[in-house]
Rosetta silent file (secondary structure, phi, psi, omega in degrees, C-alpha in Angstrom):
SEQUENCE: XXXXXXXXXXXXXXXXXXXXXXXXXXXXXXXXXXXXXXXXXXXXXXXXXXXXXXXXXXXXXXXXXXXXXXXXXXXXXXXXXXXXXXXXXXXXXXXXXXXXXXXXXXXXXXXXXXXXXXXXXXXXXXXXXXXXXXXXXXXXXXXXXXXXXXXXXXXXXXXXXXXXXXXXXXXXXXXXXXXXXXXXXXXXXXXXXXXXXXXXXXXXXXXXXXXXXXXXXXXXXXXXXXXXXXXXXXXXXXXX
SCORE:     score description
SCORE:     0.000 S_00000001
   1 L     0.000  144.805  173.944   28.001  192.984  131.570 S_00000001
   2 E  -134.890  142.819 -177.707   30.357  195.718  130.347 S_00000001
   3 E  -155.944  124.953  167.994   30.531  197.164  126.820 S_00000001
   4 E   -81.487  113.869 -170.480   32.285  200.081  125.151 S_00000001
   5 L   -97.698   12.209  174.965   29.512  201.016  122.662 S_00000001
   6 H    49.290   53.356  178.059   31.562  203.399  120.469 S_00000001
   7 H    46.506   32.884  173.959   29.214  206.392  121.062 S_00000001
   8 H    81.232   13.295 -177.877   26.259  204.544  119.553 S_00000001
   9 E  -122.717  135.455  176.939   27.722  204.071  116.075 S_00000001
  10 L   -75.934  113.882 -173.746   28.603  200.793  114.361 S_00000001
  11 L   -65.064  -24.225  178.949   32.299  201.276  113.365 S_00000001
  12 L   -83.731   -9.788  177.552   31.974  198.818  110.495 S_00000001
  13 L  -135.785   71.335 -176.531   28.981  200.788  109.119 S_00000001
  14 L   -51.403  139.685 -177.228   29.776  204.477  109.681 S_00000001
  15 L    86.720    0.307 -176.629   26.731  206.671  110.083 S_00000001
  16 L  -111.205  130.511  175.522   24.667  203.705  111.323 S_00000001
  17 E   -66.182  144.369  173.437   23.367  203.420  114.941 S_00000001
  18 L  -107.532    6.750 -171.608   24.284  200.334  116.900 S_00000001
  19 H   -64.297  -41.895 -177.550   21.714  200.816  119.671 S_00000001
  20 H   -67.036  -39.013  177.641   19.111  198.322  118.492 S_00000001
  21 H   -61.470  -45.308 -178.835   21.758  195.597  118.106 S_00000001
  22 H   -64.813  -43.793  176.287   23.084  196.302  121.607 S_00000001
  23 H   -58.925  -44.177  178.528   19.570  196.340  123.086 S_00000001
  24 H   -63.374  -37.234  177.659   18.791  192.989  121.464 S_00000001
  25 H   -63.990  -44.695  178.618   22.031  191.546  122.874 S_00000001
  26 H   -61.806  -39.709  179.731   21.167  192.798  126.347 S_00000001
  27 H   -65.966  -34.643  179.144   17.686  191.346  126.059 S_00000001
  28 H   -70.424  -42.978 -177.011   19.192  187.993  125.067 S_00000001
  29 H   -75.234  -37.587 -178.852   21.701  187.965  127.962 S_00000001
  30 L    60.307   51.427  179.815   19.320  189.383  130.587 S_00000001
  31 L   -75.378  155.030  173.171   22.076  190.814  132.847 S_00000001
  32 L   -78.207  -32.264  178.840   21.249  192.444  136.182 S_00000001
  33 E  -136.427  144.418  174.463   23.757  195.240  135.546 S_00000001
  34 E  -134.410  127.233  169.237   25.371  196.658  132.408 S_00000001
  35 E   -99.404  134.848 -178.891   28.215  199.223  132.349 S_00000001
  36 E  -120.263  135.117  174.983   28.483  201.250  129.171 S_00000001
  37 E  -114.031  160.638 -176.366   31.486  203.289  127.985 S_00000001
  38 E    55.935   60.252 -176.649   31.696  205.971  125.303 S_00000001
  39 E  -106.166  125.393  171.245   28.136  207.114  125.904 S_00000001
  40 E   -90.484  146.483  174.341   26.680  210.250  124.330 S_00000001
  41 E  -132.806  106.840  172.909   23.886  212.269  125.854 S_00000001
  42 L    60.839   40.525  178.808   22.037  214.766  123.660 S_00000001
  43 L   -95.143  160.410  171.274   25.063  215.443  121.421 S_00000001
  44 H   -61.497  -34.205  177.792   25.161  216.546  117.834 S_00000001
  45 H   -61.597  -42.030  178.530   26.931  213.295  117.076 S_00000001
  46 H   -65.326  -36.632  177.856   23.978  211.322  118.413 S_00000001
  47 H   -64.020  -34.024 -177.479   21.645  213.457  116.357 S_00000001
  48 H   -67.047  -20.558 -179.092   23.584  212.628  113.200 S_00000001
  49 L   -98.959    1.719 -173.992   22.750  208.941  113.775 S_00000001
  50 L  -138.773   50.107  175.540   19.049  209.606  114.504 S_00000001
  51 L    54.633   33.946  175.431   17.626  211.789  111.694 S_00000001
  52 L    85.881    2.539 -179.550   18.875  214.979  113.349 S_00000001
  53 L  -103.241  117.419 -179.580   17.299  214.342  116.751 S_00000001
  54 L   -60.426  144.625 -179.032   19.791  214.247  119.699 S_00000001
  55 L  -123.010  143.087  163.483   19.590  211.107  121.865 S_00000001
  56 E   -91.563  102.259 -168.790   20.404  210.239  125.421 S_00000001
  57 H   -61.174  -35.755  178.302   21.862  206.816  124.635 S_00000001
  58 H   -65.345  -42.716  178.773   21.432  205.434  128.163 S_00000001
  59 H   -64.083  -41.181  177.601   17.779  206.438  128.203 S_00000001
  60 H   -60.608  -46.441 -178.202   17.251  204.910  124.760 S_00000001
  61 H   -70.785  -33.007  175.224   18.796  201.613  125.774 S_00000001
  62 H   -63.211  -43.200  178.253   16.883  201.605  129.091 S_00000001
  63 H   -64.243  -38.586 -176.081   13.627  202.067  127.191 S_00000001
  64 H   -76.469  -23.842 -179.544   14.468  199.307  124.689 S_00000001
  65 H  -104.902   -8.366 -175.880   15.497  196.805  127.382 S_00000001
  66 L    75.113   20.182  179.340   13.067  197.657  130.130 S_00000001
  67 L  -101.989  173.154  174.072   15.921  198.438  132.535 S_00000001
  68 E   -93.371  139.323 -174.893   16.663  201.531  134.617 S_00000001
  69 E  -120.349  140.450 -177.621   19.257  203.802  133.071 S_00000001
  70 E  -136.989  136.265 -178.624   21.793  206.182  134.641 S_00000001
  71 E  -116.926  136.745  176.628   24.309  208.504  132.942 S_00000001
  72 E  -122.295  109.571 -177.111   27.541  209.865  134.424 S_00000001
  73 E   -74.386  132.643  173.895   29.043  212.779  132.441 S_00000001
  74 E  -100.801  -41.370 -179.905   32.818  212.882  132.116 S_00000001
  75 E  -142.982  156.649  165.633   33.004  215.831  129.638 S_00000001
  76 E   -75.418  136.978 -177.664   30.909  218.349  127.785 S_00000001
  77 E  -153.111  125.156  170.087   30.865  217.296  124.153 S_00000001
  78 L    50.192   46.122  177.653   29.205  218.500  120.916 S_00000001
  79 L    86.037   -1.299 -178.822   26.340  220.321  122.587 S_00000001
  80 E  -144.854 -139.436 -178.241   25.686  217.589  125.187 S_00000001
  81 E  -129.940  162.862 -177.982   27.599  215.187  127.413 S_00000001
  82 E  -145.672  134.766  179.602   29.843  212.185  127.037 S_00000001
  83 E   171.762 -130.068 -171.403   30.803  209.585  129.619 S_00000001
  84 E  -109.835  156.169  174.393   29.576  206.470  131.398 S_00000001
  85 E  -136.155  150.205  169.859   26.282  204.674  131.602 S_00000001
  86 E  -131.554  134.607  168.159   24.796  201.987  133.811 S_00000001
  87 E  -108.291  137.647 -176.508   21.712  199.906  133.196 S_00000001
  88 E  -136.117  140.925 -179.346   20.193  198.100  136.147 S_00000001
  89 L   -68.804  -28.507  178.609   17.374  195.560  136.381 S_00000001
  90 L  -125.398  160.471  178.056   16.168  197.248  139.613 S_00000001
  91 L   -62.292  144.701  179.048   16.380  200.911  140.746 S_00000001
  92 L  -139.342  167.147  170.979   19.697  201.823  142.390 S_00000001
  93 E   -94.821  138.006 -177.236   21.428  204.834  143.894 S_00000001
  94 E  -127.519  152.867  169.855   24.262  206.197  141.757 S_00000001
  95 E  -140.070  146.025 -177.581   27.130  208.612  142.198 S_00000001
  96 E  -110.028  120.348 -177.255   29.545  209.911  139.610 S_00000001
  97 E  -109.377  119.776  177.062   33.211  210.227  140.706 S_00000001
  98 E   -76.132  139.366 -179.715   35.577  212.343  138.635 S_00000001
  99 E  -106.528  150.421 -173.253   39.055  210.805  138.175 S_00000001
 100 L   -71.356  152.542  173.569   42.383  212.719  138.120 S_00000001
 101 L  -135.055   71.448 -173.478   44.254  213.671  134.953 S_00000001
 102 L   -62.592  -25.714  178.382   47.686  214.897  136.141 S_00000001
 103 L   -91.416    3.582 -177.392   49.115  214.856  132.587 S_00000001
 104 L    83.876 -169.183 -177.815   46.029  216.666  131.245 S_00000001
 105 L   100.845 -160.088 -172.759   43.848  215.421  128.452 S_00000001
 106 L   -79.074  131.686  175.181   40.218  214.309  128.531 S_00000001
 107 L   -58.804  147.618  179.221   38.376  214.190  131.841 S_00000001
 108 E  -131.686  151.469 -176.519   37.336  210.746  133.015 S_00000001
 109 E  -135.189  161.488  171.690   34.679  209.550  135.435 S_00000001
 110 E  -125.158  123.741  179.574   33.572  206.443  137.351 S_00000001
 111 E   -98.412  125.719 -177.450   29.854  205.776  137.777 S_00000001
 112 E  -116.814  128.500  172.729   28.969  203.700  140.860 S_00000001
 113 E  -107.459  135.041  179.501   25.619  202.033  141.385 S_00000001
 114 E  -116.430  121.366 -178.521   24.659  200.917  144.891 S_00000001
 115 E  -117.702  139.455 -179.472   22.082  198.178  145.318 S_00000001
 116 E   -92.035  129.472  178.434   20.693  196.984  148.630 S_00000001
 117 L   -84.278  161.120 -178.595   20.723  193.194  149.147 S_00000001
 118 L   -56.377  -31.143 -179.724   17.915  191.281  150.909 S_00000001
 119 L   -83.369    4.180  179.135   20.078  190.914  154.055 S_00000001
 120 L    95.956  -16.506  173.856   20.529  194.677  154.264 S_00000001
 121 L   -71.065  171.475 -178.738   24.091  194.742  152.936 S_00000001
 122 E  -112.855  152.743  168.903   25.058  196.677  149.804 S_00000001
 123 E  -121.729  128.586 -177.976   26.429  195.608  146.450 S_00000001
 124 E  -109.313  130.063 -178.528   28.462  198.140  144.532 S_00000001
 125 E  -124.802  115.069 -176.196   28.768  197.993  140.728 S_00000001
 126 E  -118.768  136.572  177.461   31.171  200.529  139.176 S_00000001
 127 E  -124.690  141.789 -179.003   31.882  201.260  135.541 S_00000001
 128 E  -152.402  167.391  179.057   34.644  203.447  134.146 S_00000001
 129 E  -139.197  103.236 -173.429   36.717  204.310  131.073 S_00000001
 130 L   -80.295  167.265 -175.911   40.278  205.224  131.897 S_00000001
 131 L   -53.930  136.715  177.836   42.594  207.584  129.966 S_00000001
 132 L   -96.904   -3.388 -174.144   43.662  206.342  126.573 S_00000001
 133 L  -100.223  -50.741 -165.151   46.673  208.713  126.275 S_00000001
 134 L  -126.119  129.730  177.520   48.937  208.700  129.284 S_00000001
 135 H   -62.120  -35.162  179.022   50.071  205.941  131.636 S_00000001
 136 H   -60.962  -37.151  175.615   50.563  208.558  134.362 S_00000001
 137 H   -65.963  -45.465 -178.568   46.845  209.398  134.163 S_00000001
 138 H   -59.551  -44.047 -179.514   45.867  205.728  134.265 S_00000001
 139 H   -62.954  -43.962 -179.945   47.982  205.109  137.359 S_00000001
 140 H   -65.875  -35.565 -179.264   46.517  208.169  139.148 S_00000001
 141 H   -69.119  -40.396  177.530   43.000  207.092  138.159 S_00000001
 142 H   -65.591  -40.176  175.969   43.517  203.561  139.502 S_00000001
 143 H   -62.348  -38.489  176.832   44.877  204.999  142.753 S_00000001
 144 H   -62.788  -42.700  178.806   41.762  207.149  143.032 S_00000001
 145 H   -61.096  -46.571 -179.627   39.540  204.104  142.454 S_00000001
 146 H   -60.642  -39.836  179.243   41.385  202.181  145.188 S_00000001
 147 H   -63.778  -44.422 -178.522   40.944  205.171  147.501 S_00000001
 148 H   -59.493  -36.957 -175.847   37.189  205.433  146.779 S_00000001
 149 L   -96.525    7.023 -176.390   36.670  201.751  147.696 S_00000001
 150 L   -68.014  -25.346 -175.311   39.112  201.743  150.643 S_00000001
 151 L  -101.225   13.909  177.322   36.405  202.335  153.185 S_00000001
 152 L  -120.725  139.708  172.171   33.972  199.588  152.090 S_00000001
 153 L  -110.135    9.641 -177.934   33.973  195.917  152.861 S_00000001
 154 L   -75.831  150.998  176.849   30.803  195.379  150.843 S_00000001
 155 E   -59.920  129.252 -172.123   30.928  193.096  147.806 S_00000001
 156 E  -140.508  142.734  177.748   31.967  195.296  144.897 S_00000001
 157 E  -127.652  132.595  175.377   32.619  194.825  141.174 S_00000001
 158 E  -115.369  127.631 -176.866   34.555  197.229  138.938 S_00000001
 159 E  -136.497  165.369  171.408   34.243  196.937  135.181 S_00000001
 160 E   143.970 -174.899  176.442   34.975  198.860  132.044 S_00000001
 161 E   -90.886  102.796 -171.417   37.392  199.843  129.299 S_00000001
 162 L   -98.114   -5.895  172.552   40.532  200.432  131.373 S_00000001
 163 L    56.672   29.807  168.693   42.952  201.083  128.454 S_00000001
 164 L  -138.482  161.779  179.897   45.816  199.066  129.897 S_00000001
 165 L  -104.992  156.727  177.447   47.096  195.555  129.362 S_00000001
 166 L   -54.030  138.018  179.159   47.806  192.887  131.974 S_00000001
 167 L    92.589  -13.886  178.898   51.128  193.318  133.697 S_00000001
 168 L   -69.500  166.786  179.830   51.306  197.079  133.137 S_00000001
 169 H   -61.220  -47.465  179.075   51.878  199.452  136.090 S_00000001
 170 H   -64.379  -34.871  174.400   48.235  200.577  136.336 S_00000001
 171 H   -60.381  -48.003  179.911   47.102  196.941  136.114 S_00000001
 172 H   -65.781  -35.635  177.526   49.406  195.935  138.975 S_00000001
 173 H   -65.030  -40.190  179.054   48.290  198.947  141.010 S_00000001
 174 H   -69.660  -41.278 -175.615   44.659  197.964  140.586 S_00000001
 175 H   -66.672  -14.262  174.008   45.364  194.287  141.276 S_00000001
 176 L   -61.496  -35.218 -174.972   46.679  195.235  144.703 S_00000001
 177 L  -111.939   -9.777 -172.124   43.071  195.863  145.773 S_00000001
 178 E  -131.995  150.002  179.157   41.074  193.984  143.124 S_00000001
 179 E  -102.370  122.184  177.908   40.820  190.437  141.771 S_00000001
 180 E   -72.443  109.210 -172.161   40.891  190.090  137.954 S_00000001
 181 H   -64.273  -42.396  178.707   37.866  187.850  137.395 S_00000001
 182 H   -64.299  -39.742  177.521   38.974  186.534  133.961 S_00000001
 183 H   -64.461  -41.487 -179.106   42.411  185.722  135.342 S_00000001
 184 H   -62.005  -38.374 -178.743   40.875  183.967  138.336 S_00000001
 185 H   -87.836   -2.347 -179.733   38.789  181.731  136.074 S_00000001
 186 L    73.177   23.800 -175.100   41.584  181.121  133.618 S_00000001
 187 L  -126.648   37.098 -179.998   39.581  182.598  130.735 S_00000001
 188 L   -73.089  120.208 -178.494   41.320  185.856  129.949 S_00000001
 189 L  -129.248  154.722  177.615   40.755  186.685  126.291 S_00000001
 190 L   -59.839  148.619  179.059   41.436  189.737  124.042 S_00000001
 191 L  -117.308   -9.441 -178.050   38.602  192.271  123.927 S_00000001
 192 E  -148.059  144.276   -9.991   39.765  194.541  121.093 S_00000001
 193 L   -90.351  168.605  178.254   39.397  194.809  118.262 S_00000001
 194 L   -61.951  -40.314 -178.053   36.472  192.800  117.048 S_00000001
 195 L   -67.547  -38.126 -176.737   38.096  192.590  113.603 S_00000001
 196 L  -146.387   77.670 -173.591   41.487  191.555  114.978 S_00000001
 197 L   -70.066  109.376 -178.866   41.353  190.746  118.728 S_00000001
 198 L  -130.193  -10.989 -176.499   44.899  191.014  120.051 S_00000001
 199 E  -131.037  145.385  174.340   44.653  193.045  123.316 S_00000001
 200 L  -106.966  108.630  177.439   42.758  192.722  126.535 S_00000001
 201 L  -126.880   -3.866  175.150   41.872  196.207  127.815 S_00000001
 202 E  -105.199  135.550 -169.581   38.294  195.596  128.999 S_00000001
 203 E  -141.854  164.376  163.010   37.930  193.992  132.410 S_00000001
 204 E  -131.090  128.874  179.477   35.845  192.888  135.336 S_00000001
 205 E  -123.823  146.852  172.254   37.360  193.014  138.810 S_00000001
 206 E  -110.567  138.903 -178.354   36.042  192.000  142.222 S_00000001
 207 E   -60.773  124.532 -170.491   37.096  193.912  145.357 S_00000001
 208 H   -63.506  -39.263 -174.671   39.801  191.783  146.991 S_00000001
 209 H   -75.366  -11.081  176.066   38.876  192.397  150.630 S_00000001
 210 H  -116.031   20.721 -174.957   35.275  191.235  150.010 S_00000001
 211 H   -66.352  -26.214  178.048   36.116  188.381  147.657 S_00000001
 212 H   -67.619  -14.656  178.866   34.898  185.779  150.165 S_00000001
 213 H   -92.171    1.281 -174.666   31.450  187.288  149.753 S_00000001
 214 E  -125.573  128.667  170.443   31.496  186.697  145.970 S_00000001
 215 E  -103.508  117.377  178.838   31.230  183.435  144.032 S_00000001
 216 E   -89.272  117.588 -174.714   32.643  183.795  140.528 S_00000001
 217 E   -95.512  -51.806  177.221   30.851  181.326  138.289 S_00000001
 218 E  -163.898  166.629  177.842   32.010  182.219  134.771 S_00000001
 219 E  -149.349  144.237 -174.960   33.086  185.043  132.449 S_00000001
 220 E  -148.413  138.994  170.708   32.984  185.291  128.663 S_00000001
 221 E   -91.642  125.862 -176.497   34.000  187.742  125.914 S_00000001
 222 L   -90.570  132.420 -178.364   31.154  187.767  123.386 S_00000001
 223 L   -86.551   74.900  179.529   32.082  187.606  119.722 S_00000001
 224 L  -129.988  144.851 -170.470   29.814  190.315  118.457 S_00000001
 225 L  -113.043   39.818 -179.953   30.805  193.260  116.194 S_00000001
 226 L   -82.793   -6.548 -179.832   28.493  196.098  117.098 S_00000001
 227 L  -145.873  173.709  173.423   31.456  198.109  118.348 S_00000001
 228 L   -74.787  -24.914  171.846   35.261  198.044  117.962 S_00000001
 229 E   -89.713  158.667  171.920   35.317  196.478  121.473 S_00000001
 230 L  -107.784  143.891 -178.114   33.680  193.177  122.387 S_00000001
 231 L   -77.092  158.279  176.142   31.435  192.984  125.451 S_00000001
 232 E  -120.282  135.894  175.526   32.194  190.910  128.541 S_00000001
 233 E  -126.438  132.883  177.729   29.559  189.041  130.520 S_00000001
 234 E  -127.367  147.504  171.791   30.125  187.400  133.896 S_00000001
 235 E  -107.962  119.260 -174.492   27.961  185.367  136.203 S_00000001
 236 E  -130.867  130.898  174.328   28.617  186.275  139.813 S_00000001
 237 E  -106.625  128.897  174.519   26.724  185.231  142.924 S_00000001
 238 E   -86.787  119.755 -177.243   26.738  187.422  145.986 S_00000001
 239 L   -82.343  134.946 -175.410   26.894  185.236  149.056 S_00000001
 240 L  -129.050    0.000    0.000   24.725  186.287  151.938 S_00000001
């Protein structure tokens, strides 16, 4: 599952936290992995939604869902941090990779969770939120992602709010090394906005060179309005 959670605030109800709704959705879906974008950690903004008490949103969601939570900071923000989150049904090893911003702007990161499979192989689940301002940054960030995964043949999935549309230069650059899961299944749907869904900028990709180790069963954009984005859920089987 991947979901841009709009820093823990329901955009249709400003000043209202969306965490309980998101936790309830996760509990209903029961995913093994969840990537979260626009995640606050101990910021003043999170405190404003929680009676003045700063929150680590990943930790809060982990507690509410019974999952393990991991935060990857992209920037310092409002007294705390802001970036990526991953929830996992089982403990995993994580690393946070900073992505380039040649045109400047807001730093971006990719959080990668590594899970060991029963046969001893690894499964990599990565979540990211690419630059919303400059195409040059998005292309550089996609090239960095391809470079990070160039030395692995393990089954890998990349998800997140990528801030580009199908057919764009960064999309094509990423598609050189990755398979667009929604495109593969013929079920590519807009993900933003919930109120007027016209663009697909949230994705799930499988690493192309390990695609024979992955069975893609289905993928769905969920029609829920807890954020300005809609979440995506896919069922994927790792072949061993």
